N, C-alpha and C positions, 0 to 999 in steps of 0.2 A: 078132805085131803090136804089139810094145811098143818104146819107145825104150830107150836104155841105162839109164835109171833104173828100169825095171820098170813104168812107168805106160803106159796106152794112149795112142796118139797123140792130141794135141789136149787132153789133160787137164792140169790144173794141180795143183800140190800143195795140200793142204788149208790154208786160212788159219790163221795162228797165233791161237789163242783165248786171250785174257788175261782177267783179272778186270776188273770194272768200273773205269773210271778215276775213279770218284766218290771224292772225298776222304773221309777218315775222319770229319772234323767234320760233313759233310753227313749221313753215315749215322747218326752219333750223334744229330744233331738230329731226323732222321726217327724214330729209335727212341724218343727222349724224347717226341716229339709223339704217337706211337702209345700210349705208356704213359699220357700225360695224358688222351687221349680215351678210352682203355679204362677208366681209373679213373672218369671222369665218367659213362660209360655204365653201368658197374657200380653206382655209387652211385645214379644215377637209376633204374635198373631195380629195385634193392632198395627204394627209396622208393615207387615205383609199386606194387610187390607188397605192401608193408606197408600202404599206403593201401587197396588193393583188399581185402586180407585183413581190415582193420579194419571196412570197410563191408559186407562180405559176411555177411549174417545169414540169408539164405534157403538157402544151400548151393548156389547155382547159379553158382558162380564158376569153372567149368572153363575157359571161354574167356578170362575175365578174368585168371586166373592165367597162362595161356599168354601173353597180351599183356604181362603184367608181367615174365615170365621171359625173354622174347626179348631185351630190351635188356641184361639182366643177363648172359646168355650171350654176347652180342655183345661186351660189355665184357671178359669173361674172354678171349675170342678175341683182341681187340686187345691186351690186356696180354701174353698169351703171344707174340703176333707181335712186339710191341715188345721183349720180353726176348730173343727169338731174334735180332732185328736188332741189338740192342745187343751181344749176345755176338759176333756176326759182325763187328761194326765194331771190336771190341777185340782180335780174334784177329790175330796177326801174319801177314802174307802170306808 
């Protein structure tokens, strides 16, 4: 029950999948923006953590440290994602 092409009747060939038509400049701009925001989050998180650490004298800062480290880790994530995107935008197709 196949036609001469070996496909079942009524089916069409798979569509041609190409890379994103997004220009290189747009990808680089997105990568740089991710790097900028990641750096801002990283610095902000470190400042919050330093302030919390400086004010913590009772030793009950477990939750406070967690609140301070979350923006820091998010900043690291954004920086890594931005570097990955920047590398992909500079790779020849």
